[in-house]
Structure formats: C-alpha cells, structure tokens
C-alpha positions as a Markdown table, in Angstrom:
| # | Residue | x | y | z |
|---|---|---|---|---|
| 1 | Ser | -73.0 | 19.3 | 46.2 |
| 2 | Val | -72.0 | 20.0 | 49.7 |
| 3 | Ile | -74.6 | 17.2 | 51.1 |
| 4 | Ala | -73.5 | 14.9 | 48.5 |
| 5 | Gly | -69.6 | 15.3 | 48.9 |
| 6 | Thr | -70.2 | 15.3 | 52.8 |
| 7 | Glu | -72.0 | 11.9 | 52.5 |
| 8 | Leu | -69.5 | 10.5 | 50.0 |
| 9 | Gly | -66.5 | 11.5 | 52.1 |
| 10 | Leu | -68.0 | 9.8 | 55.2 |
| 11 | Trp | -68.4 | 6.6 | 53.6 |
| 12 | Lys | -65.2 | 6.8 | 52.0 |
| 13 | Phe | -63.4 | 7.7 | 55.5 |
| 14 | Leu | -65.4 | 4.8 | 57.2 |
| 15 | Gly | -64.2 | 2.3 | 54.6 |
| 16 | Thr | -60.5 | 3.5 | 54.3 |
| 17 | Thr | -60.3 | 3.6 | 58.3 |
| 18 | Thr | -61.7 | 0.2 | 58.5 |
| 19 | Asn | -59.5 | -1.2 | 55.7 |
| 20 | Ile | -56.2 | 0.2 | 57.2 |
| 21 | Tyr | -56.9 | -1.5 | 60.7 |
| 22 | Gly | -58.2 | -4.7 | 58.8 |
| 23 | Leu | -54.9 | -4.8 | 56.8 |
| 24 | Ser | -52.9 | -4.3 | 59.6 |
| 25 | Gln | -54.1 | -7.8 | 61.1 |
| 26 | Thr | -54.0 | -9.8 | 58.2 |
| 27 | Ser | -52.3 | -10.5 | 54.8 |
| 28 | Ser | -52.5 | -8.0 | 52.0 |
| 29 | Asp | -53.9 | -10.8 | 49.7 |
| 30 | His | -56.6 | -11.6 | 52.2 |
| 31 | Gly | -57.5 | -7.8 | 52.6 |
| 32 | Ala | -57.4 | -7.1 | 48.7 |
| 33 | Phe | -59.8 | -10.1 | 48.1 |
| 34 | Leu | -62.0 | -9.4 | 50.8 |
| 35 | Ile | -62.4 | -5.8 | 49.8 |
| 36 | Gln | -63.8 | -7.2 | 46.4 |
| 37 | Leu | -66.8 | -8.5 | 48.2 |
| 38 | Thr | -68.1 | -4.9 | 46.8 |
| 39 | Thr | -68.5 | -7.3 | 43.6 |
| 40 | Leu | -71.4 | -9.1 | 44.9 |
| 41 | Ile | -73.0 | -6.2 | 47.5 |
| 42 | Val | -73.3 | -3.7 | 44.7 |
| 43 | Pro | -75.4 | -5.7 | 42.2 |
| 44 | Val | -77.4 | -7.3 | 44.9 |
| 45 | Val | -78.4 | -4.1 | 46.1 |
| 46 | Gln | -79.2 | -2.7 | 42.9 |
| 47 | Gly | -81.3 | -6.2 | 42.0 |
| 48 | Ile | -83.2 | -5.4 | 45.4 |
| 49 | Met | -84.0 | -1.9 | 43.9 |
| 50 | Gly | -85.4 | -3.3 | 40.6 |
| 51 | Val | -82.5 | -2.6 | 38.3 |
| 52 | Pro | -82.2 | -5.3 | 35.6 |
| 53 | Ile | -78.6 | -6.6 | 35.4 |
| 54 | Pro | -77.4 | -8.9 | 32.5 |
| 55 | Lys | -77.1 | -12.5 | 33.1 |
| 56 | Lys | -73.5 | -12.5 | 32.2 |
| 57 | Ile | -72.6 | -10.0 | 34.8 |
| 58 | Trp | -74.3 | -12.5 | 37.5 |
| 59 | Ala | -72.2 | -15.3 | 36.4 |
| 60 | Ala | -69.1 | -13.0 | 36.6 |
| 61 | Ile | -70.2 | -11.8 | 40.1 |
| 62 | Gly | -70.6 | -15.4 | 41.2 |
| 63 | Leu | -67.1 | -16.5 | 39.9 |
| 64 | Ala | -65.5 | -13.3 | 41.4 |
| 65 | Leu | -67.2 | -14.4 | 44.9 |
| 66 | Gly | -65.8 | -18.0 | 44.3 |
| 67 | Gly | -62.2 | -16.6 | 43.6 |
| 68 | Val | -62.5 | -14.6 | 47.2 |
| 69 | Val | -63.6 | -17.8 | 48.9 |
| 70 | Ile | -61.0 | -20.2 | 47.4 |
| 71 | Phe | -58.1 | -17.5 | 47.9 |
| 72 | Thr | -58.7 | -17.1 | 51.4 |
| 73 | Gln | -58.5 | -20.8 | 52.1 |
| 74 | Asp | -54.9 | -20.4 | 50.8 |
| 75 | Pro | -52.7 | -22.2 | 53.7 |
| 76 | Asn | -49.4 | -20.2 | 52.7 |
| 77 | Gln | -51.4 | -17.2 | 54.1 |
| 78 | Ser | -52.1 | -18.5 | 57.4 |
| 79 | Asp | -48.9 | -17.1 | 59.1 |
| 80 | Cys | -50.0 | -13.5 | 58.5 |
| 81 | Ala | -53.8 | -13.6 | 58.4 |
| 82 | Ser | -56.4 | -13.5 | 61.1 |
| 83 | Leu | -60.2 | -13.9 | 61.7 |
| 84 | Glu | -60.3 | -10.3 | 63.0 |
| 85 | Gly | -58.4 | -8.7 | 60.1 |
| 86 | Asp | -60.4 | -10.6 | 57.7 |
| 87 | Ile | -63.6 | -9.1 | 59.3 |
| 88 | Leu | -62.5 | -5.8 | 59.6 |
| 89 | Cys | -61.5 | -6.0 | 55.6 |
| 90 | Ala | -65.1 | -7.4 | 55.0 |
| 91 | Leu | -66.5 | -4.4 | 56.9 |
| 92 | Ala | -64.7 | -1.9 | 54.7 |
| 93 | Ala | -66.1 | -3.7 | 51.7 |
| 94 | Val | -69.7 | -2.9 | 52.9 |
| 95 | Phe | -68.8 | 0.7 | 53.5 |
| 96 | Tyr | -66.8 | 0.8 | 49.9 |
| 97 | Ala | -69.9 | -0.7 | 48.3 |
| 98 | Thr | -72.1 | 1.8 | 50.0 |
| 99 | Tyr | -69.8 | 4.7 | 48.5 |
| 100 | Asp | -70.1 | 3.2 | 44.8 |
| 101 | Leu | -73.8 | 3.2 | 45.0 |
| 102 | Arg | -74.2 | 6.6 | 46.3 |
| 103 | Leu | -71.5 | 7.9 | 43.8 |
| 104 | Phe | -73.5 | 6.5 | 41.0 |
| 105 | His | -76.6 | 8.3 | 42.3 |
| 106 | Trp | -74.9 | 11.6 | 43.2 |
| 107 | Gly | -72.7 | 11.5 | 40.1 |
| 108 | Lys | -75.8 | 12.0 | 37.8 |
| 109 | Leu | -77.0 | 15.1 | 39.8 |
| 110 | Val | -73.8 | 17.0 | 41.0 |
| 111 | Pro | -70.9 | 18.2 | 38.8 |
| 112 | Thr | -67.8 | 16.1 | 39.3 |
| 113 | Asn | -65.5 | 18.8 | 40.2 |
| 114 | Glu | -67.8 | 20.0 | 42.9 |
| 115 | Leu | -68.4 | 16.6 | 44.2 |
| 116 | Ile | -65.3 | 15.1 | 44.3 |
| 117 | Thr | -63.8 | 18.5 | 45.9 |
| 118 | Thr | -66.2 | 18.5 | 48.7 |
| 119 | Lys | -65.7 | 14.7 | 49.1 |
| 120 | Met | -61.8 | 15.1 | 49.5 |
| 121 | Val | -62.1 | 17.9 | 52.0 |
| 122 | Thr | -64.6 | 16.1 | 54.1 |
| 123 | Gln | -62.5 | 13.0 | 54.3 |
| 124 | Ser | -59.4 | 14.9 | 54.8 |
| 125 | Phe | -61.2 | 16.7 | 57.9 |
| 126 | Leu | -62.5 | 13.4 | 59.2 |
| 127 | Ala | -58.8 | 11.7 | 59.0 |
| 128 | Leu | -57.2 | 14.5 | 60.5 |
| 129 | Ser | -59.8 | 15.0 | 63.5 |
| 130 | Met | -59.6 | 11.1 | 64.1 |
| 131 | Leu | -55.8 | 11.5 | 64.1 |
| 132 | Ser | -55.8 | 14.6 | 66.6 |
| 133 | Leu | -58.3 | 12.7 | 68.9 |
| 134 | Phe | -56.8 | 9.3 | 69.2 |
| 135 | Gly | -53.3 | 9.3 | 67.7 |
| 136 | Arg | -51.6 | 12.7 | 68.4 |
| 137 | Gln | -49.2 | 11.5 | 71.1 |
| 138 | Glu | -48.3 | 8.5 | 68.8 |
| 139 | Thr | -47.8 | 10.7 | 65.8 |
| 140 | Leu | -45.4 | 13.0 | 67.9 |
| 141 | Asn | -43.5 | 10.1 | 69.2 |
| 142 | Phe | -43.0 | 8.6 | 65.8 |
| 143 | Leu | -42.0 | 12.0 | 64.3 |
| 144 | Ser | -39.3 | 12.5 | 67.1 |
| 145 | Asp | -37.9 | 9.2 | 67.1 |
| 146 | Thr | -38.1 | 8.3 | 63.5 |
| 147 | Ser | -35.1 | 8.2 | 60.9 |
| 148 | Ala | -34.9 | 10.3 | 57.6 |
| 149 | Asp | -35.6 | 7.1 | 55.8 |
| 150 | Asp | -38.6 | 6.3 | 57.6 |
| 151 | Leu | -40.1 | 10.0 | 57.1 |
| 152 | Lys | -39.4 | 9.5 | 53.3 |
| 153 | Leu | -41.2 | 6.2 | 53.0 |
| 154 | Val | -44.1 | 7.8 | 55.0 |
| 155 | Gly | -44.2 | 11.0 | 52.8 |
| 156 | Ile | -44.2 | 8.8 | 49.4 |
| 157 | Val | -46.9 | 6.5 | 50.7 |
| 158 | Ala | -49.0 | 9.6 | 52.0 |
| 159 | Leu | -48.5 | 11.3 | 48.5 |
| 160 | Trp | -49.7 | 8.3 | 46.7 |
| 161 | Ser | -52.6 | 7.7 | 48.9 |
| 162 | Gly | -53.6 | 11.3 | 48.7 |
| 163 | Leu | -52.9 | 12.3 | 45.2 |
| 164 | Ala | -53.5 | 8.9 | 43.1 |
| 165 | Val | -55.8 | 7.2 | 45.2 |
| 166 | Asn | -58.1 | 9.6 | 46.7 |
| 167 | Cys | -57.7 | 12.5 | 44.1 |
| 168 | Val | -57.1 | 11.3 | 40.6 |
| 169 | Ala | -59.1 | 7.8 | 41.1 |
| 170 | Pro | -62.2 | 9.4 | 42.0 |
| 171 | Tyr | -62.6 | 11.8 | 39.1 |
| 172 | Leu | -62.1 | 8.7 | 36.8 |
| 173 | Gln | -64.5 | 6.7 | 38.8 |
| 174 | Val | -67.1 | 9.3 | 38.4 |
| 175 | Ser | -67.3 | 9.3 | 34.6 |
| 176 | Gly | -66.4 | 5.7 | 34.3 |
| 177 | Gln | -69.0 | 4.5 | 36.6 |
| 178 | Gln | -71.7 | 6.6 | 34.9 |
| 179 | Ala | -70.6 | 5.0 | 31.6 |
| 180 | Val | -70.8 | 1.3 | 32.6 |
| 181 | Gly | -73.0 | 1.1 | 35.7 |
| 182 | Pro | -71.9 | 0.0 | 39.5 |
| 183 | Ala | -72.5 | -3.7 | 39.1 |
| 184 | Arg | -70.2 | -4.2 | 35.9 |
| 185 | Ala | -67.7 | -1.5 | 37.3 |
| 186 | Gln | -67.3 | -3.9 | 40.4 |
| 187 | Ile | -66.1 | -6.6 | 38.2 |
| 188 | Leu | -63.5 | -4.4 | 36.7 |
| 189 | Tyr | -62.2 | -3.4 | 40.1 |
| 190 | Ala | -61.8 | -6.9 | 40.8 |
| 191 | Ser | -58.5 | -6.5 | 39.3 |
| 192 | Gln | -57.2 | -5.0 | 42.4 |
| 193 | Pro | -56.6 | -8.1 | 44.2 |
| 194 | Leu | -54.6 | -9.6 | 41.2 |
| 195 | Trp | -52.2 | -6.7 | 41.3 |
| 196 | Ala | -52.1 | -6.7 | 45.1 |
| 197 | Ala | -51.1 | -10.5 | 45.0 |
| 198 | Ile | -48.3 | -9.9 | 42.3 |
| 199 | Met | -47.0 | -7.0 | 44.2 |
| 200 | Ser | -46.9 | -8.8 | 47.6 |
| 201 | Phe | -45.0 | -11.6 | 46.3 |
| 202 | Phe | -42.2 | -9.4 | 44.9 |
| 203 | Leu | -42.2 | -6.7 | 47.6 |
| 204 | Leu | -43.5 | -8.3 | 50.7 |
| 205 | Gly | -42.2 | -11.9 | 50.0 |
| 206 | Glu | -45.8 | -13.3 | 50.6 |
| 207 | Ala | -46.3 | -16.9 | 49.3 |
| 208 | Cys | -49.4 | -17.9 | 47.1 |
| 209 | Gly | -50.3 | -21.5 | 46.8 |
| 210 | Ile | -52.8 | -23.5 | 44.6 |
| 211 | Glu | -55.9 | -21.9 | 46.3 |
| 212 | Gly | -54.3 | -18.4 | 45.5 |
| 213 | Phe | -53.8 | -19.2 | 42.0 |
| 214 | Ser | -57.2 | -20.9 | 41.6 |
| 215 | Gly | -58.9 | -18.0 | 43.1 |
| 216 | Gly | -57.1 | -15.6 | 40.8 |
| 217 | Ala | -57.8 | -17.6 | 37.8 |
| 218 | Leu | -61.5 | -17.3 | 38.8 |
| 219 | Phe | -61.4 | -13.5 | 38.8 |
| 220 | Leu | -59.8 | -13.4 | 35.4 |
| 221 | Val | -62.8 | -15.4 | 33.9 |
| 222 | Ala | -65.1 | -13.2 | 35.8 |
| 223 | Met | -63.6 | -10.1 | 34.3 |
| 224 | Phe | -63.7 | -11.7 | 31.0 |
| 225 | Leu | -67.4 | -12.3 | 31.3 |
| 226 | Ala | -68.1 | -8.8 | 32.3 |
| 227 | Ala | -66.0 | -7.2 | 29.3 |
| 228 | Thr | -68.1 | -9.4 | 26.9 |
| 229 | Ala | -71.5 | -9.0 | 28.6 |
| 230 | Glu | -74.5 | -8.2 | 26.3 |
| 231 | Asn | -75.5 | -4.8 | 26.4 |
| 232 | Pro | -78.9 | -4.0 | 28.1 |
| 233 | Asp | -82.0 | -3.2 | 26.3 |
| 234 | Pro | -81.8 | 0.7 | 25.4 |
| 235 | Asn | -85.7 | 0.8 | 25.8 |
| 236 | Cys | -85.3 | -0.6 | 29.3 |
| 237 | Pro | -88.6 | 0.4 | 31.1 |
| 238 | Glu | -86.9 | 0.8 | 34.3 |
| 239 | Lys | -86.1 | 3.9 | 36.1 |
| 240 | Glu | -82.3 | 3.0 | 36.3 |
| 241 | Cys | -81.0 | 0.4 | 33.9 |
| 242 | Glu | -77.4 | -1.4 | 34.5 |
| 243 | Val | -75.3 | -0.6 | 31.4 |
C-alpha cells in the first residue's frame, strides 16, 4: 500500500502542479477543456494494452476530443489564453491520465482507505517540500502584507482543494472507477469543463462565443453516448475488460 499510494501521490502532485502553473497563464475555460485530453489518452493506452472498449465509447471519445479542439478556437478567449499555458495544461492531462490508469490498477489490489491515505500524505509532503524550497520567501511576504479578506479567501480555497478535491473525491473515484472502468469514467469526468465554463462566466466574467457553445454541445452528446453505451461481454476473454 505504501508503494501504491506513493506512486499515486507523485502522479497527482505532478498533474496538480503543472495544472496550476498552466491555469495561471491561460483562461479557466481553456485549462478545463485541455485537462480533458485524459478523455483520449486513457482509452488509447487501454486499447494499446489490449483492453476491449465498446464502439460507442470510442465515438464518445471522438466527440469529446472534437469539443476540446473547437472550444480552444473560441476568439472570446484570446485575451486571457496563451500557448504556454495551454501546453502546461495539456501536460497536466498526461499526468492525470497516468494517475487514473494506475488508480484503476492499484484500486483492485490495495484497500481504499490505505491507498488514498498514503496518496494524500505523499501529495501533501511533496507540495510542502516544493513550497519550502521554491516559494518560502514569497509565502512569508504574502502572509505579512496580505489583508484579512485575502487570507480568508486563500483559506477557503485551500480547504476546498484539500478536503473536497483531494480527500473526498479520490475515495469516490476508487469505487466508481472500479465499477465503470477508466475509459467510460473519462467521458463522465468531461463534464468538468462545462461546469468550469458556467462558473467562469458568472464568477470571472469570461465570455463564451459560438465555438465555445459548439464545443460544449459536443461534450454533452459524448456524455450521452457514454451513458447509453452497450455493456461489454461478461465472458470477455481478455485479462482486463472495459465495463
């Protein structure tokens, strides 16, 4: 469990760190959609490994990827998006996809509580180590000069990220992904950009044009296909079967 949790913590740390730096250089919509390249990476890797995946899932993956391409062409995002930020978010998607695949593997071998607890401890240790090495002075300056309102905001964000995103969600993900399989789960995860687009419109004032709405529509169709995909053959001869 120590090896499994440590590995998962490393992949999640790399993905989260790269994603944060990417989001700081691009729009929230771009970042959210590019992260969903995991929708393509995970099933492609599974397919290479010989895992049979229903045709409807492949169709959903194609539509989801098309939604990513169309959405990132939205001219309304050009004032707050950058190529560097988009590349970092795409790299984060690679790390997250690796995490999802390894989670599916280890989730069948290690009890959930031990697996996620070790993963969280590893991720926290790496994050604090990076902060102490590269951001110690900036953190001290921020704490000494910031207002009470800013500290409250940072505390709320840290609590949400630590408790909801990195504690509760991983526990749910282990059981859920074991039940439906990594490829089908990726289509469900693809709803994240839709929520990000809606929230960024109301909270950040980011606009969304025809391309953005078209890309979002493709994601909705993709999720519908994934939800209605046929069940695999229960007598599948492969060692691992997508479900």
